[in-house]
C-alpha positions in Angstrom: 67.6 45.8 29.0 66.4 43.7 31.9 63.3 45.9 32.3 62.5 45.6 28.6 62.7 41.8 28.7 60.2 41.7 31.6 57.9 44.0 29.7 57.9 41.7 26.6 57.3 38.6 28.6 54.5 39.9 30.9 51.8 40.1 28.2 52.5 36.6 27.2 51.9 35.3 30.7 48.8 37.4 31.1 47.4 36.4 27.8 47.9 32.7 28.5 46.2 33.1 31.9 43.3 35.0 30.5 42.8 32.5 27.7 42.5 29.7 30.3 39.8 31.5 32.3 37.8 32.7 29.3 37.4 29.1 28.0 36.6 27.4 31.3 32.8 27.4 30.6 33.4 26.1 27.1 35.6 23.4 28.6 32.8 22.4 31.0 30.3 22.3 28.1 32.7 20.2 26.0 33.3 17.8 28.9 29.6 17.4 29.5 29.0 16.8 25.8 31.8 14.2 25.6 30.4 12.4 28.7 26.9 12.2 27.1 28.4 10.8 23.9 30.4 8.2 25.9 27.2 7.3 27.9 25.3 6.9 24.7 28.0 4.7 23.2 28.0 2.6 26.3 24.3 2.2 26.2 24.4 1.2 22.5 27.2 -1.3 23.1 25.2 -2.7 26.1 22.0 -3.1 23.9 24.1 -4.8 21.2 25.7 -7.2 23.6 22.3 -8.0 25.2 20.8 -8.5 21.8 23.6 -10.8 20.7 23.3 -12.7 23.9 19.6 -13.1 23.5 20.0 -14.3 19.9 22.6 -16.7 21.0 20.4 -18.1 23.7 17.5 -18.3 21.3 19.6 -20.1 18.7 20.8 -22.7 21.1 19.0 -25.9 20.4 19.8 -29.6 20.5 21.9 -31.9 18.5 20.3 -34.3 16.1 21.4 -37.7 15.0 19.7 -39.8 12.3 20.2 -43.6 12.5 18.9 -46.2 10.0 19.0 -49.5 11.9 17.8 -51.2 8.7 20.6 -49.8 6.6 22.2 -53.1 6.2 19.0 -54.6 5.0 17.9 -54.1 1.4 14.3 -53.2 2.3 11.9 -50.9 0.7 11.4 -48.9 3.9 15.1 -48.5 4.5 15.8 -47.3 0.9 12.8 -44.9 1.0 14.0 -43.5 4.4 17.5 -42.9 3.1 16.4 -41.4 -0.2 13.6 -39.0 1.1 14.6 -38.3 4.6 18.4 -38.8 5.1 20.2 -37.9 1.9 18.5 -34.4 1.7 18.4 -33.7 5.4 14.6 -33.7 5.4 14.5 -35.7 8.6 16.5 -33.0 10.4 14.3 -30.2 9.0 11.2 -32.0 10.1 12.5 -32.5 13.6 13.4 -28.8 13.9 10.0 -27.8 12.4 7.9 -30.0 14.6 10.0 -29.1 17.7 9.5 -25.4 17.1 5.7 -25.8 16.7 5.5 -27.6 20.1 7.8 -25.1 21.8 5.7 -22.1 20.5 2.6 -23.7 22.2 4.2 -24.8 25.5 7.0 -22.3 25.9 6.1 -19.1 23.9 8.6 -16.2 23.9 7.8 -13.6 26.6 5.3 -15.9 28.2 4.9 -15.2 31.9 1.7 -17.0 32.4 -0.5 -15.8 35.3 2.2 -15.9 38.0 4.4 -13.3 36.3 7.2 -15.8 36.0 8.5 -17.4 32.8 7.9 -21.1 32.4 10.9 -23.3 33.0 11.7 -25.0 29.7 12.5 -28.7 29.6 16.1 -29.5 28.9 16.6 -31.2 25.5 20.2 -31.6 24.5 20.1 -34.4 21.9 17.4 -36.0 19.8 18.1 -39.3 18.0 15.8 -40.3 15.2 16.1 -44.1 14.8 14.4 -46.1 12.0 13.8 -49.4 13.6 14.8 -52.6 11.8 11.4 -54.1 12.7 7.8 -52.9 12.8 6.7 -51.4 16.2 3.3 -51.4 17.9 3.1 -47.6 17.1 4.5 -45.4 14.4 6.7 -43.6 17.0 7.9 -44.5 20.4 9.9 -42.0 22.5 12.5 -43.2 25.0 14.4 -40.8 27.2 18.0 -41.3 28.4 18.8 -41.7 32.1 19.6 -38.0 32.4 16.3 -37.1 30.7 18.0 -34.6 28.3 18.6 -37.1 25.4 15.6 -38.6 23.6 15.3 -41.4 21.0 12.5 -41.3 18.5 12.0 -44.9 17.4 10.2 -44.9 14.1 8.4 -48.0 12.8 9.4 -48.9 9.2 5.8 -49.6 8.4 5.3 -45.8 8.4 7.2 -45.7 5.1 5.2 -48.3 3.3 2.0 -46.4 2.6 1.2 -43.9 -0.1 1.0 -41.0 2.3 4.4 -41.8 4.0 5.6 -38.2 4.0 2.5 -37.0 5.9 2.6 -40.0 8.2 6.3 -39.3 9.0 5.5 -35.7 9.7 2.7 -36.6 12.1 4.8 -39.2 13.8 7.6 -36.7 14.4 5.1 -34.1 15.6 3.8 -36.6 18.2 7.3 -37.6 19.1 8.4 -34.0 19.7 5.3 -33.2 21.6 6.0 -36.1 23.9 9.6 -34.9 24.4 8.7 -31.3 25.3 5.7 -32.2 27.6 6.3 -32.6 31.3 4.6 -35.7 32.7 4.5 -35.1 36.5 7.8 -36.9 36.8 6.1 -40.0 35.4 3.1 -39.8 37.6 0.6 -37.9 35.4 -2.2 -40.1 33.9 -1.0 -41.6 30.6 -4.4 -40.9 29.0 -4.1 -37.2 29.9 -0.5 -37.0 28.5 -1.5 -38.9 25.4 -4.4 -36.6 25.0 -2.2 -33.5 25.2 0.1 -35.1 22.6 -2.8 -35.7 20.2 -4.2 -32.2 20.9 -0.9 -30.6 19.9 -0.5 -32.8 16.9 -4.1 -32.1 15.8 -3.3 -28.4 15.8 -0.3 -29.0 13.6 -2.4 -31.1 11.3 -3.9 -28.0 9.6 -5.5 -26.9 12.9 -7.8 -29.9 12.9 -9.5 -30.8 16.2 -11.7 -33.9 16.5 -15.1 -32.9 15.0 -18.3 -33.0 17.0 -19.6 -35.6 14.6 -16.9 -38.1 15.5 -17.8 -40.8 18.1 -16.8 -40.1 21.6 -18.0 -41.4 25.0 -20.9 -39.3 26.2 -22.3 -42.0 28.4 -19.0 -42.3 30.3 -18.4 -38.6 30.9 -18.9 -37.6 34.5 -17.4 -35.1 36.9 -14.0 -36.5 36.0 -14.4 -36.2 32.2 -10.6 -35.8 31.7 -10.1 -39.3 32.9 -11.7 -40.8 29.8 -9.7 -43.5 28.2 -10.7 -42.4 24.7 -7.9 -40.1 23.4 -10.3 -38.3 21.1 -12.5 -37.4 24.0 -9.5 -36.0 25.9 -8.6 -33.9 22.8 -12.0 -32.5 22.6 -12.1 -31.6 26.3 -8.7 -30.0 26.1 -9.9 -27.9 23.1 -13.0 -27.0 25.1 -10.8 -25.9 28.0 -8.7 -23.8 25.7 -11.8 -22.1 24.5 -12.9 -21.3 28.0 -9.5 -20.2 29.2 -6.8 -19.7 26.6 -3.4 -21.2 27.6 -4.9 -24.0 29.6 -2.7 -26.7 28.0 0.4 -24.5 28.6 -0.5 -23.9 32.2 -1.2 -27.6 32.8 2.2 -28.5 31.3 3.8 -26.0 33.7 2.0 -27.6 36.7 3.2 -31.1 35.7 6.9 -30.2 35.8 7.4 -31.1 39.5 4.9 -33.8 40.0 1.2 -34.7 39.7 -2.0 -34.3 41.7 -5.6 -34.0 40.4 -5.9 -30.4 41.7 -3.5 -29.4 38.9 -6.5 -29.5 36.5 -8.3 -27.0 38.8 -5.3 -24.8 39.1 -4.7 -24.7 35.3 -8.4 -24.0 34.7 -8.9 -21.5 37.5 -12.1 -23.3 38.4 -13.1 -26.8 39.7 -12.7 -29.3 36.9 -15.9 -31.1 37.7 -17.8 -27.8 37.0 -16.2 -27.6 33.6 -17.0 -31.3 32.9 -20.7 -30.5 33.7 -20.6 -27.5 31.4 -18.9 -29.5 28.7 -21.6 -32.2 28.7 -24.3 -29.5 28.6 -22.8 -27.6 25.7 -21.5 -30.4 23.6 -24.1 -33.2 24.0 
């Protein structure tokens, strides 16, 4: 009886052992397949996370505040501002639109310039659009905060009095956002050059219009330092000329002006002595 029981149990043990060895290769194949699937899932999750992070970073912007200083005054400009720019959020949309236009010029996505390094973007955390209670010397005046990450766009109410007030407001905000995003050599860059860069960017936004060759400039004052001209229209034309000679000049010059200012920055952004370009400009334009 004891021998019979052993005989009955023995095949079971052998069968179980044989089954284990016969499926060992299959087990290895299955394990490898599972590992590949897990690896692919990890890669997919990684790509999704990176994509979400990139979208989050790209979507991060700045806060916007709209202030009507003349709100307590029953003026035509105040009422028009509230009706056409505040109540329908048009002012906010215009700020975002003009900001995006400037950012695409100065800080384009995947831009590594000539150094292979991405350009460091200016920090802008808060933009305040403030309709002044009195007329200003210019349509828009930009004032930074002490920390230089909050900016106030002071808008003159006179901008709302003309028949083309919507276009005038757009151009004023385009100039304001250009001034916000431009570096200025920590306040040491020539004001005529910064203003020229502002006008150049604004002219591109204004249906791509650059000062025409027929418009009056200062040919008699242009010399080897043509970019020092006090005529903003001349600076705009020179910047456009430089862009034609070497695309991305304005973007590179803005990058150079981040940490300070010296005249050699013009040469660095051009990749050639600026006096040589001024001579070429005079020969080709005049």
